[in-house]
GUTORBA-290839 format. One record per atom (N, C-alpha, C): residue in three letters; x, y, z. Coordinates in steps of 0.001 Angstrom, whole numbers, padded with zeros to 6 digits, always signed. Example, Ala and Ser with C-alpha at 12.3 -4.5 7.8 and 13.67 -1.06 7.14 Angstrom:
<recs>
ALA+013190-005690+007800;ALA+012300-004500+007800;ALA+013200-003300+007800;SER+012850-002250+007080;SER+013670-001060+007140;SER+012900+000030+007870;
</recs>
This chain:
<recs>
UNK-012678-036372-252345;UNK-011393-037369-252796;UNK-010981-037656-251504;UNK-011189-036849-250489;UNK-010708-036923-249258;UNK-011461-038592-248317;UNK-012630-038172-248356;UNK-013706-039141-247894;UNK-013008-040814-248638;UNK-012769-040709-249973;UNK-012794-042244-250700;UNK-011511-042673-250095;UNK-010194-041452-250036;UNK-009320-041806-249149;UNK-008990-042534-247959;UNK-009794-041880-247145;UNK-010312-042025-245772;UNK-011119-043561-245454;UNK-012149-043702-246468;UNK-012585-045205-246697;UNK-011510-046080-247225;UNK-010383-045932-247981;UNK-009380-046413-248589;UNK-008616-047488-247275;UNK-008449-046251-246658;UNK-007397-046044-245466;UNK-007903-047574-244434;UNK-009352-047334-244119;UNK-009946-048105-243119;UNK-010085-049248-243903;UNK-010803-049482-245133;UNK-010755-050961-245519;UNK-009486-051321-245433;UNK-008316-050920-246071;UNK-006771-051386-245337;UNK-006670-051912-244151;UNK-007417-050956-243477;UNK-006890-051248-241647;UNK-007863-052625-241448;UNK-009025-052881-241742;UNK-009730-053646-242033;UNK-008848-055177-242367;UNK-008268-055156-243550;UNK-007787-056390-243985;UNK-006803-056576-243141;UNK-005674-055653-243060;UNK-004637-055620-242254;UNK-004755-056062-240833;UNK-005799-055827-240379;UNK-006112-055928-239039;UNK-006673-057946-239270;UNK-007246-058070-239960;UNK-007564-059905-239914;UNK-006437-060460-240476;UNK-005264-060306-241427;UNK-004528-060966-241695;UNK-003650-060890-240978;UNK-003207-060000-240221;UNK-002297-059840-238631;UNK-002812-060598-237985;UNK-003687-060956-237410;UNK-004894-061900-236291;UNK-004648-063313-237293;UNK-004611-063474-237990;UNK-004416-065046-238706;UNK-002877-065376-238796;UNK-002160-064754-238738;UNK-001023-064715-238819;UNK-000525-064644-237703;UNK-000703-064296-236542;UNK-000346-064426-235041;UNK-000870-064934-234135;UNK-002011-065758-234750;UNK-002508-067203-234374;UNK-001663-068646-234081;UNK-001407-068265-233041;UNK+000244-068952-232509;UNK-000871-070466-231616;UNK-001657-070588-231747;UNK-002550-071877-230947;UNK-002476-073159-231785;UNK-002807-074031-230348;UNK-002604-075074-231415;UNK-004039-075918-231877;UNK-004982-074758-231618;UNK-006240-075050-231707;UNK-007012-074225-232418;UNK-008221-074675-233523;UNK-008773-073580-233882;UNK-009592-072340-233246;UNK-008944-071505-233899;UNK-009501-069917-232885;UNK-011394-070121-233327;UNK-011821-069530-232418;UNK-013322-069386-232432;UNK-013866-067936-233143;UNK-014937-068030-233468;UNK-014876-066552-233683;UNK-016388-065922-232506;UNK-016408-066332-231638;UNK-017042-065968-230822;UNK-016774-065341-229257;UNK-015202-065627-229206;UNK-014913-064713-228395;UNK-013208-063880-229034;UNK-013208-063024-228019;UNK-012100-062032-228240;UNK-011064-062270-227300;UNK-009480-062256-228143;UNK-008893-062665-227639;UNK-007631-061648-227431;UNK-006938-061514-226046;UNK-005999-060304-225907;UNK-005134-060548-225185;UNK-003826-061117-224886;UNK-002948-061050-224751;UNK-002139-059643-223693;UNK-002358-060319-222608;UNK-001944-059688-221070;UNK-000492-059491-220182;UNK-000555-058716-219428;UNK+000967-059310-218716;UNK+000063-058397-216987;UNK+001028-059562-216025;UNK+000131-059338-214794;UNK+001352-059770-213885;UNK+002046-059598-212517;UNK+002910-059852-212202;UNK+002569-060976-210869;UNK+003038-061400-210327;UNK+003108-062407-209049;UNK+003934-061510-207837;UNK+003411-062410-206398;UNK+003736-061660-205582;UNK+005120-061914-205411;UNK+006058-062399-206314;UNK+007672-062066-206021;UNK+008308-061691-207255;UNK+007299-060656-207989;UNK+007624-059695-208594;UNK+007808-060240-210342;UNK+007337-061229-210506;UNK+007584-062332-211972;UNK+006450-061938-212658;UNK+006863-061345-213718;UNK+006021-061096-214534;UNK+005559-062058-215304;UNK+004159-062758-215345;UNK+003098-063434-216006;UNK+002728-063428-217149;UNK+002722-063689-217832;UNK+001732-063471-219587;UNK+000858-064447-219879;UNK-000112-063959-220119;UNK-001279-064763-220153;UNK-002258-064034-221818;UNK-003158-065608-221911;UNK-004060-064983-223037;UNK-005634-064736-222530;UNK-006041-063339-222197;UNK-007394-063203-221760;UNK-008552-063202-222787;UNK-009550-064529-222811;UNK-010686-065032-223381;UNK-012125-064044-222866;UNK-012315-063013-223601;UNK-013759-062931-223379;UNK-014673-063100-224558;UNK-016022-063144-223801;UNK-017285-063106-224907;UNK-017524-062443-226193;UNK-017812-062814-226968;UNK-017619-060602-228083;UNK-019275-060124-228083;UNK-020080-060767-226930;UNK-021814-060061-227049;UNK-021469-059445-225774;UNK-020030-059610-224821;UNK-020036-059126-223675;UNK-020145-057303-223651;UNK-020772-056406-222788;UNK-021141-055494-222964;UNK-020560-054373-221635;UNK-020276-052725-222607;UNK-020131-051961-221142;UNK-020768-051859-219974;UNK-020019-052378-218836;UNK-021031-052591-217831;UNK-020984-054090-217087;UNK-021064-054490-218097;UNK-021362-056286-217876;UNK-019835-056477-216635;UNK-020411-057307-215442;UNK-019695-058071-214716;UNK-019610-059517-214386;UNK-018703-059984-214869;UNK-019184-061417-215320;UNK-018071-062693-214603;UNK-018610-063537-214483;UNK-017841-064533-213813;UNK-016398-065254-214567;UNK-015388-064725-214092;UNK-014211-065251-214483;UNK-013338-066282-213699;UNK-012596-066979-215198;UNK-011631-068793-214382;UNK-010477-068452-215344;UNK-009220-068304-214524;UNK-008092-068655-214677;UNK-007127-070239-214645;UNK-006671-069970-215648;UNK-006296-071607-216101;UNK-005071-071644-216960;UNK-004356-072726-216269;UNK-003450-072841-216598;UNK-002926-074861-216471;UNK-001280-075246-216833;UNK-001492-076591-217178;UNK-001530-076891-218389;UNK-001135-077995-218985;UNK-000822-078936-217806;UNK+000557-078872-217657;UNK+001468-079534-217249;UNK+002761-079341-216839;UNK+003700-079401-217800;UNK+004660-078543-218106;UNK+005275-078822-219349;UNK+004581-078142-220452;UNK+003643-077440-220596;UNK+002688-076498-221604;UNK+002860-075268-221393;UNK+002338-075088-222661;UNK+001847-073823-222580;UNK+000532-073020-222708;UNK+000373-071836-222864;UNK-000932-070937-223025;UNK-001852-071378-223961;UNK-001040-071821-225358;UNK-001269-071995-226659;UNK-001602-073492-226853;UNK-001882-074269-226148;UNK-002049-075438-226223;UNK-003457-075486-225190;UNK-003720-076826-224538;UNK-004603-077202-224144;UNK-005169-076206-223002;UNK-004734-075406-222136;UNK-005120-074187-221378;UNK-005710-073418-221704;UNK-005161-073015-223409;UNK-006054-072184-224230;UNK-007736-073019-224830;UNK-007426-074130-225220;UNK-008517-074899-225619;UNK-009273-074360-224568;UNK-009309-074756-223381;UNK-009897-074525-222427;UNK-010977-073184-222134;UNK-009733-072506-221855;UNK-010441-070864-221580;UNK-011066-070500-222819;UNK-011142-070403-224410;UNK-011617-070635-225429;UNK-013278-070906-225099;UNK-013304-072491-224545;UNK-014573-073301-224798;UNK-014773-072611-223584;UNK-014632-072310-222555;UNK-015228-071534-221276;UNK-015674-069969-221741;UNK-014928-069251-222689;UNK-015237-067855-222903;UNK-016182-068145-223798;UNK-016705-068907-224666;UNK-018100-068726-225605;UNK-018894-069345-224502;UNK-018870-069887-223341;UNK-020225-070247-222592;UNK-020366-069232-221593;UNK-019873-068226-221653;UNK-020327-066727-220849;UNK-018970-066206-220039;UNK-018101-066933-219929;UNK-017303-066679-219204;UNK-016026-065543-218938;UNK-015583-064476-218603;UNK-014131-064230-218784;UNK-013101-065164-218776;UNK-011898-065881-219596;UNK-011120-066473-219202;UNK-009529-065795-218957;UNK-008702-066818-218201;UNK-007389-066153-218449;UNK-006668-067434-218286;UNK-005777-067712-219711;UNK-005045-068911-219567;UNK-003956-068078-220049;UNK-002637-068348-218620;UNK-001113-068006-218312;UNK-000395-068823-218229;UNK+000880-068581-219024;UNK+002050-069587-218740;UNK+002652-068961-217579;UNK+003053-070196-216328;UNK+003519-069994-214981;UNK+005330-069437-215305;UNK+005622-068935-214269;UNK+006640-068265-214359;UNK+007630-069295-214522;UNK+008656-068538-215154;UNK+010053-069284-215731;UNK+009000-070186-217241;UNK+008540-070391-217536;UNK+007857-070679-219038;UNK+007162-070146-219438;UNK+007717-070667-221318;UNK+006425-069800-222033;UNK+007085-068615-222391;UNK+005875-067573-222576;UNK+005757-066332-222815;UNK+006300-065680-221402;UNK+006029-066260-220153;UNK+006187-065611-218678;UNK+007823-065324-218588;UNK+008031-064009-217466;UNK+009206-064071-217334;UNK+009551-065130-216408;UNK+011004-064870-215454;UNK+011817-065400-214767;UNK+012823-066494-215532;UNK+013771-066326-214594;UNK+015570-066901-214671;UNK+015848-067660-213651;UNK+016188-068417-213665;UNK+016711-069246-215153;UNK+015643-069503-215631;UNK+015530-070080-216663;UNK+014427-070875-217304;UNK+013914-072129-217363;UNK+012533-072736-217335;UNK+012482-074224-217353;UNK+012443-074508-215789;UNK+012311-073773-214858;UNK+011805-074557-213353;UNK+010716-074274-212696;UNK+010519-075445-212163;UNK+008785-075737-211624;UNK+009317-074981-210121;UNK+008567-075061-209412;UNK+007983-074257-208123;UNK+007057-074446-206833;UNK+006858-075947-206184;UNK+004986-075702-205800;UNK+004712-074724-205457;UNK+005956-073734-204779;UNK+005365-072634-204156;UNK+005014-071504-205347;UNK+005858-071292-205963;UNK+005615-070022-207148;UNK+004895-070479-208366;UNK+004777-071915-208495;UNK+003549-072335-209061;UNK+001920-072191-208760;UNK+001752-072223-206788;UNK+000654-072014-206809;UNK+000382-070535-206604;UNK+001365-069826-206041;UNK+001777-068546-206385;UNK+000900-067949-207637;UNK+001526-068366-208270;UNK+000878-068087-210358;UNK-000708-067811-210299;UNK-001586-069031-209656;UNK-002610-068719-209796;UNK-003230-067848-208952;UNK-002980-067169-207882;UNK-003465-066260-207032;UNK-002909-065123-207277;UNK-001887-064666-208414;UNK-001551-063676-208833;UNK-002407-063168-210326;UNK-003060-064532-210900;UNK-004203-064326-211955;UNK-005364-063970-211181;UNK-005563-064278-210095;UNK-006481-063852-209402;UNK-006360-062174-208924;UNK-005404-062060-208687;UNK-005354-060493-208107;UNK-005586-060033-210301;UNK-004939-060280-210958;UNK-005719-059624-212435;UNK-006787-059447-212381;UNK-007488-060680-212383;UNK-008980-060782-212766;UNK-010039-060125-211623;UNK-009205-059824-210518;UNK-010043-059294-209502;UNK-010313-057407-210087;UNK-008852-056854-210343;UNK-009061-055448-210964;UNK-009771-055385-212438;UNK-010017-056572-213200;UNK-010432-056400-214555;UNK-011723-055598-214431;UNK-012385-054824-215072;UNK-013252-053677-215443;UNK-014550-054762-215425;UNK-014226-055863-216331;UNK-015238-056322-216554;UNK-015869-057756-216211;UNK-014882-058126-215060;UNK-015387-059234-213914;UNK-015935-058865-212286;UNK-016193-059602-212204;UNK-016854-059987-210710;UNK-015987-060196-210022;UNK-015305-059790-209030;UNK-014707-060209-208507;UNK-014406-061085-207010;UNK-015918-061310-207281;UNK-016725-062109-205438;UNK-017211-063640-206771;UNK-017020-063378-208062;UNK-017323-064539-208752;UNK-016108-065113-209761;UNK-014714-065776-208766;UNK-013385-065967-209743;UNK-012928-067326-209494;UNK-012836-068489-210008;UNK-012402-069831-210227;UNK-011348-069805-210698;UNK-010729-070973-210399;UNK-009449-071527-211659;UNK-010042-072955-211775;UNK-009292-073095-213042;UNK-008850-074154-213455;UNK-007587-074850-213497;UNK-007252-076330-213251;UNK-005746-076361-213587;UNK-005882-077974-214346;UNK-004999-078243-215448;UNK-004813-079363-216118;UNK-003980-079779-215405;UNK-003479-081465-215305;UNK-002414-082189-214988;UNK-001796-081478-213675;UNK-000125-081606-213946;UNK+000383-081276-212816;UNK-000055-079863-212098;UNK-001124-079025-212882;UNK-001608-077410-212813;UNK-002528-077786-211580;UNK-003476-079543-211683;UNK-004341-079297-210963;UNK-004021-079391-209803;UNK-003062-080127-209261;UNK-002586-080153-207809;UNK-002333-079067-207659;UNK-001712-077976-208313;UNK-001260-076589-207954;UNK-002611-075495-207657;UNK-003286-076154-208204;UNK-004774-075375-208289;UNK-005642-075637-207067;UNK-005594-076948-206718;UNK-005773-077330-204944;UNK-005103-076592-204466;UNK-003621-076572-204717;UNK-003315-076146-202923;UNK-003614-074170-203250;UNK-003481-073972-204310;UNK-004103-072499-204633;UNK-005468-072311-203547;UNK-006460-073460-203862;UNK-007577-073227-202969;UNK-007321-073473-201922;UNK-006804-073644-201694;UNK-006313-073869-199683;UNK-005761-072569-199664;UNK-005051-071875-199725;UNK-004730-070288-199222;UNK-005546-069185-199624;UNK-006050-069682-201056;UNK-006599-067872-201204;UNK-008335-068524-201267;UNK-008781-067272-200330;UNK-009930-067670-200061;UNK-010967-066850-201152;UNK-010409-066167-202019;UNK-010919-065304-203111;UNK-011431-066389-204060;UNK-010639-067528-204305;UNK-010852-068667-204974;UNK-012651-069524-205121;UNK-013387-069404-205275;UNK-014775-069805-204905;UNK-015156-071331-205987;UNK-014589-070851-206848;UNK-014695-072525-207349;UNK-013888-073514-208031;UNK-012876-074798-207824;UNK-011816-074782-208136;UNK-011920-076442-209209;UNK-011550-076562-210174;UNK-011313-077372-211620;UNK-010081-078102-211376;UNK-010052-078992-211040;UNK-008604-080409-211244;UNK-009333-081130-212092;UNK-008187-080853-213684;UNK-008783-082032-214712;UNK-007331-082847-215085;UNK-007723-084198-215507;UNK-006772-084858-215493;UNK-005641-084855-214435;UNK-005507-084663-213247;UNK-004708-084075-212345;UNK-003764-084815-212712;UNK-002366-084295-211967;UNK-001057-085050-211012;UNK-000743-083925-209782;UNK-000201-085291-209007;UNK+000407-084289-207759;UNK+001760-084291-208391;UNK+002290-083423-208585;UNK+003809-083346-208767;UNK+004744-083568-207519;UNK+004178-083616-206787;UNK+005095-083499-205269;UNK+005428-084902-205019;UNK+003882-085125-205172;UNK+004083-086862-204642;UNK+004779-087905-205912;UNK+004704-087594-207319;UNK+005131-088286-208380;UNK+006875-087897-208364;UNK+007314-086584-207744;UNK+008335-086788-207810;UNK+008956-087430-206337;UNK+008612-087459-205504;UNK+009115-087863-204270;UNK+008869-089569-204243;UNK+008058-089826-204703;UNK+007272-091282-204506;UNK+007447-092305-205918;UNK+007867-091599-207261;UNK+007200-092118-208512;UNK+005966-092441-208497;UNK+006004-093359-209450;UNK+004374-093729-210119;UNK+004168-094930-208879;UNK+002423-094670-208738;UNK+001893-095703-207755;UNK+002940-095915-206504;UNK+003687-094550-206360;UNK+004243-094904-205020;UNK+005426-095909-204591;UNK+005998-096388-205766;UNK+007274-096974-205912;UNK+008468-096863-205753;UNK+008429-095218-205127;UNK+009851-095607-204841;UNK+009915-095375-203305;UNK+011057-095812-202157;UNK+010714-095566-200806;UNK+011797-094574-200553;UNK+012092-094975-199299;UNK+012867-093697-198369;UNK+014463-093937-199167;UNK+014741-094880-198936;UNK+016349-095463-199170;UNK+016266-094921-201039;UNK+015451-094897-201601;UNK+015920-094650-203152;UNK+015627-093377-203177;UNK+014906-092626-202710;UNK+014356-091480-202005;UNK+016006-090364-201759;UNK+016265-091317-201091;UNK+017649-090330-200475;UNK+018905-090642-201434;UNK+019111-091464-202639;UNK+019964-091899-203439;UNK+019317-090436-204378;UNK+018080-090822-204837;UNK+017890-089606-205564;UNK+017937-088090-205722;UNK+017516-087758-204123;UNK+018188-086363-203539;UNK+019491-086099-203797;UNK+020656-087558-202960;UNK+022118-086905-203245;UNK+022363-086999-204922;UNK+022046-087212-205745;UNK+022677-087519-207025;UNK+022263-085491-207389;UNK+020793-085432-207312;UNK+020215-084079-207326;UNK+021148-082640-206785;UNK+021543-083121-205393;UNK+022325-082424-204664;UNK+023896-082119-205535;UNK+023959-083495-206094;UNK+025645-083406-206617;UNK+025471-082390-207808;UNK+023908-082434-208386;UNK+023917-082303-209813;UNK+024006-080332-209465;UNK+023524-080085-208346;UNK+023845-078649-207967;UNK+025018-077983-207512;UNK+025817-078617-207328;UNK+027207-078771-207266;UNK+027789-078367-208205;UNK+027354-079189-209558;UNK+027877-079048-210770;UNK+027474-077933-211413;UNK+025951-077434-211104;UNK+025613-076268-211802;UNK+025955-074921-211715;UNK+026444-075194-210068;UNK+026798-073789-209617;UNK+028572-073869-210177;UNK+029085-074403-210460;UNK+030272-074833-210854;UNK+030526-074101-212295;UNK+029404-074924-213252;UNK+029689-074649-214653;UNK+028432-073493-214936;UNK+028033-072475-214221;UNK+027371-071603-214552;UNK+025934-072352-215869;UNK+025418-072910-215531;UNK+024418-073786-216530;UNK+023843-074701-215120;UNK+022446-074595-216185;UNK+021502-075551-215379;UNK+021243-077263-216255;UNK+021803-078442-215611;UNK+021339-079594-216456;UNK+019800-079776-216626;UNK+019798-080301-217739;UNK+018408-080804-218165;UNK+017733-082116-217618;UNK+017140-082284-217189;UNK+016205-083529-217101;UNK+015743-083965-218276;UNK+015726-085972-217958;UNK+015252-085892-219322;UNK+013952-086098-219811;UNK+013595-085558-220962;UNK+012306-085282-221401;UNK+011776-086221-222432;UNK+010338-086158-223154;UNK+009845-086928-224163;UNK+010909-087625-224895;UNK+010939-088599-225918;UNK+011828-088772-226886;UNK+011538-088070-227888;UNK+012353-087909-229114;UNK+012330-087206-229829;UNK+011466-088180-231267;UNK+011659-089726-230876;UNK+010743-090743-232171;UNK+010788-091303-230949;UNK+009565-092414-231329;UNK+009697-093361-230314;UNK+010069-094621-231251;UNK+010091-096038-229914;UNK+011021-097225-230179;UNK+009562-097761-230386;UNK+008723-097597-230187;UNK+007177-098729-229738;UNK+007641-099363-228281;UNK+008173-099242-227547;UNK+008511-099901-226392;UNK+008299-099152-224977;UNK+008309-097899-225531;UNK+007821-097165-224127;UNK+006337-097847-223592;UNK+006109-097156-222383;UNK+005196-097238-221772;UNK+003948-096416-222713;UNK+003070-097142-222395;UNK+001645-096644-223244;UNK+001730-094912-222442;UNK+001592-094122-221525;UNK+001271-092961-221040;UNK+002097-092076-221506;UNK+003268-092522-222168;UNK+004637-092391-222887;UNK+004102-091835-223860;UNK+003708-092855-225120;UNK+003431-092875-226234;UNK+001970-091804-226550;UNK+001263-091459-225387;UNK-000020-090627-225559;UNK+000796-089275-224859;UNK+001531-089015-224184;UNK+002089-087568-224104;UNK+002889-087157-225426;UNK+003646-088516-226593;UNK+004157-088105-227354;UNK+003288-087836-228542;UNK+002558-088468-228601;UNK+001161-088232-229615;UNK+000612-086675-229226;UNK+000573-086242-227935;UNK+000264-084674-227896;UNK+001284-083790-228585;UNK+002445-084105-227708;UNK+003314-082901-227594;UNK+004251-082696-229193;UNK+004630-083975-229255;UNK+005289-084065-230400;UNK+004716-084055-232095;UNK+003319-084029-232355;UNK+002996-084174-233303;UNK+002119-082490-233388;UNK+001998-082625-234708;UNK+000551-081559-235331;UNK-000056-081365-233831;UNK-000654-082313-233671;UNK-001951-082424-232665;UNK-001414-081654-231629;UNK-000640-081237-231393;UNK-000157-080457-229767;UNK+001410-079579-229515;UNK+001905-079670-230492;UNK+003064-079621-230295;UNK+003407-077951-230728;UNK+004182-077042-229921;UNK+004263-075654-229727;UNK+006089-074846-229148;UNK+006630-074424-230215;UNK+007915-074472-229550;UNK+008270-074127-228285;UNK+007204-073269-227736;UNK+007582-072370-226372;UNK+007213-073462-225311;UNK+006384-074785-225760;UNK+005947-075877-224390;UNK+007537-076668-224463;UNK+007706-077341-222796;UNK+009035-077682-222504;UNK+008931-078793-223004;UNK+007408-079666-223146;UNK+007285-080996-223432;UNK+007518-081356-224881;UNK+007442-080092-225825;UNK+007701-080292-226748;UNK+009123-079986-227327;UNK+009630-079470-226737;UNK+010647-078545-227471;UNK+011710-078108-226532;UNK+011904-079199-225293;UNK+012588-078777-224069;UNK+013014-079767-223363;UNK+013347-079274-221963;UNK+012941-080088-221115;UNK+013273-079403-220136;UNK+012973-079312-218681;UNK+013197-079299-217156;UNK+014151-078959-216813;UNK+014751-078071-215962;UNK+015985-078173-214995;UNK+015535-079358-214480;UNK+017274-080290-214016;UNK+016989-081255-213004;UNK+016737-081111-211893;UNK+017419-079981-211931;UNK+017382-080169-209753;UNK+015949-078914-209439;UNK+015090-079350-210467;UNK+013658-078470-210071;UNK+013095-079731-208908;UNK+013563-080832-209326;UNK+012717-082012-208421;UNK+012724-081901-206806;UNK+014067-081038-206910;UNK+014398-081002-205460;UNK+012767-080321-204754;UNK+012903-079260-205069;UNK+011521-078484-204068;UNK+009928-079899-204271;UNK+009972-080113-205254;UNK+008417-080863-205457;UNK+009205-081926-204753;UNK+010428-082678-204609;UNK+010053-084031-203597;UNK+009933-083504-202283;UNK+010116-082054-201421;UNK+010306-081690-200234;UNK+009152-080714-199143;UNK+008237-080701-200444;UNK+006951-079863-199774;UNK+005953-080479-201006;UNK+005333-081235-199590;UNK+003677-081487-200682;UNK+003135-080482-200517;UNK+001789-080776-201890;UNK+001141-079782-202071;UNK-000097-079635-201979;UNK-000424-080925-201366;UNK-002067-081300-200646;UNK-002469-081371-199202;UNK-001455-080977-198369;UNK-001556-081021-197325;UNK-002809-080614-196304;UNK-003159-079366-196569;UNK-004274-078573-196324;UNK-005094-078212-197370;UNK-005481-079395-198431;UNK-006466-079270-199241;UNK-007740-079953-198727;UNK-008168-080405-197614;UNK-008958-080879-196498;UNK-009426-079976-196318;UNK-009172-078494-196096;UNK-009119-077221-195762;UNK-010185-076232-196857;UNK-010638-076691-197760;UNK-010749-075917-198940;UNK-012326-076050-198158;UNK-012593-074570-198429;UNK-014128-074715-198307;UNK-014621-074388-199415;UNK-014614-073452-200507;UNK-015295-073618-201392;UNK-015119-074732-202532;UNK-016308-074948-203590;UNK-016544-075786-204378;UNK-015156-076593-205064;UNK-014962-077703-205280;UNK-014086-078381-206227;UNK-014868-078793-207125;UNK-013958-079330-208334;UNK-014626-080818-208761;UNK-013394-080877-209744;UNK-013680-082679-209742;UNK-011709-083019-209936;UNK-012731-084210-210913;UNK-012036-084009-211929;UNK-012359-084871-213395;UNK-010985-085589-214233;UNK-011425-086818-213721;UNK-010311-087765-214229;UNK-010715-088943-215356;UNK-010193-089092-216367;UNK-010166-090161-217069;UNK-010638-091615-216543;UNK-011358-092420-217490;UNK-011365-093734-216409;UNK-010346-094869-216599;UNK-009777-094686-217787;UNK-008436-095983-218109;UNK-006926-094912-217898;UNK-007217-093492-217502;UNK-005698-092875-217283;UNK-005320-093237-216204;UNK-003617-093378-216596;UNK-002722-093986-215757;UNK-002237-092682-214385;UNK-002885-091970-214105;UNK-003188-090637-213623;UNK-004314-090699-212470;UNK-005723-091621-213158;UNK-006666-091643-212225;UNK-006250-091966-210703;UNK-005301-091759-210318;UNK-005139-092285-208618;UNK-004405-091509-208085;UNK-003980-090338-208927;UNK-003972-089010-208592;UNK-005390-088147-208105;UNK-006008-088213-208921;UNK-007547-087209-209096;UNK-008211-088285-207831;UNK-008705-089331-207994;UNK-009856-090281-206498;UNK-009193-090146-205657;UNK-007649-089857-205541;UNK-006956-089784-204002;UNK-007035-088215-203362;UNK-006633-087193-204732;UNK-007174-086215-204017;UNK-008769-085991-203513;UNK-009018-086332-204236;UNK-011233-085926-204165;UNK-011122-086808-202456;UNK-010258-088299-202131;UNK-010656-088161-201109;UNK-010389-087535-199812;UNK-009841-086495-199941;UNK-009074-086335-198480;UNK-010257-084305-198853;UNK-011085-084247-199929;UNK-011427-083003-199558;UNK-012538-083202-199097;UNK-012855-082091-198007;UNK-014700-082096-197401;UNK-015697-080956-197758;UNK-016690-081718-197209;UNK-018135-080778-197533;UNK-018813-081189-199024;UNK-019861-081068-198956;UNK-020581-081906-200396;UNK-020914-080652-201465;UNK-020082-079707-201480;UNK-019739-079775-202127;UNK-018604-079827-203022;UNK-018311-080691-203043;UNK-016676-081469-203510;UNK-017164-082640-204355;UNK-017221-082864-205471;UNK-017613-083700-207261;UNK-016500-084485-207524;UNK-016678-085416-207999;UNK-015611-086153-208582;UNK-016386-086578-209581;UNK-015921-086182-211013;UNK-016827-086843-212383;UNK-015374-087603-212894;UNK-015640-088911-213249;UNK-014746-090203-214042;UNK-015570-089841-215552;UNK-014720-089807-216780;UNK-015004-089768-218079;UNK-014838-091061-218533;UNK-015703-091957-218850;UNK-015469-092821-219334;UNK-014912-092815-220546;UNK-013922-094523-220542;UNK-013030-094288-221809;UNK-011859-093139-221553;UNK-011734-092422-221265;UNK-010886-090973-221224;UNK-009140-091659-220624;UNK-008434-091922-221558;UNK-007103-091249-220692;UNK-006532-090502-220449;UNK-005134-090266-219975;UNK-004575-089148-219345;UNK-004462-087745-220244;UNK-004112-088093-221397;UNK-004274-086646-222668;UNK-005479-086768-223153;UNK-006569-087374-223461;UNK-007601-087253-223867;UNK-008430-085867-223366;UNK-007890-085414-222183;UNK-008427-084583-221460;UNK-007557-083089-221820;UNK-006981-083227-222590;UNK-006177-081862-222946;UNK-006540-081370-223958;UNK-007306-082397-224858;UNK-007719-081561-226375;UNK-008912-082522-226931;UNK-009181-083082-226501;UNK-010154-084294-227128;UNK-011840-083987-226570;UNK-012518-082854-227568;UNK-013655-082107-227591;UNK-014685-083410-227057;UNK-014301-084541-227434;UNK-015629-085232-226960;UNK-015228-086630-225882;UNK-014597-085818-225179;UNK-013950-086146-223685;UNK-013843-085172-222499;UNK-013667-084020-223225;UNK-013379-083216-222155;UNK-015066-082710-221834;UNK-015664-083060-220459;UNK-016946-082881-220064;UNK-017310-081183-219888;UNK-017236-080492-221065;UNK-017777-079052-220854;UNK-018592-078690-220133;UNK-019915-079681-220592;UNK-020905-079194-220093;UNK-020960-079367-218242;UNK-020077-080235-217996;UNK-020088-080567-216551;UNK-019679-079203-215973;UNK-018687-078924-216483;UNK-016904-077457-216083;UNK-018492-076668-216212;UNK-018984-076202-217200;UNK-020014-075260-217063;UNK-020782-075486-215857;UNK-021738-076451-216025;UNK-022617-076593-215235;UNK-021779-075910-213250;UNK-020822-076615-213470;UNK-020130-076241-212025;UNK-019997-075160-211685;UNK-019465-074326-212586;UNK-019126-073000-212331;UNK-019888-072264-212672;UNK-020989-072051-213647;UNK-022221-071673-213136;UNK-023289-071597-211833;UNK-023002-072831-210969;UNK-023726-072926-209920;UNK-023220-072329-208944;UNK-021758-072348-209154;UNK-020731-072396-207743;UNK-020352-070859-207561;UNK-019981-070052-208755;UNK-019805-068857-209213;UNK-021151-067815-209737;UNK-022060-067877-208722;UNK-023259-066967-208939;UNK-023222-066258-207493;
</recs>
């Protein structure tokens, strides 16, 4: 009877575990049966605790030392969205991957909330490298990073400072410092930028007086049809079942208005021409943001730098469109440079 009771409890445990896993799967993409996922915490150099999802191939064995990739983005997204999809897909291909929420966002810590920083968000990638370098299943000499959208720019900045990063992919990248300072297609001149800074600094005064942080405009809750096409494409991802997540700033919130100040004042790609390790820039052929990727690529030096343009893809296609994201190209790039 005791054996039967143990068997019954064991069966309940297995069933309960499956039910718990199903209930707690909070990603916007289906779960793969070929990988294990574990929530982990680590800290950056500023003492901020970051939260990530660690994806490992199910066939991993004791004693294995695999190449690893830290992944974050898009700007205003969380690890349960595009970065998790990239992480899961690359884990299926034999890498250990870590999709993480940047400081001040998602499940990661840091106050106030919903703040962006070119310095701290670059540091977040290096913190992920710290964690992976000390994981018993990771070969610390075979670590890469992957940034999506605005975190593609931060990834290039991290690669410029962190020599432990052996291979970097920037997918559908934005240079958030450039667009914040100069607007789309560099349409904001010095005079307009000065007025913008005056308004932002006036908001700082108000924020301090009120003890709160004003929020910047975000995506509309409904479309009128008059929005620019790229705004409609963002809406289709962040505001619909396709990609909505309650912790995502772009889905269910807004950045702090004064976040723009540091982005305006600190260009992140100043030293990208000094990156010695491999870089792959991936962008969509019809993406409104394509010029960010192409201009960033032009500054890179060395024959280990590659640009790949995805035919017919817009900016948001490279968030989750499995027919457009060139995972075979990305996989081969990492295998070639993390060996």
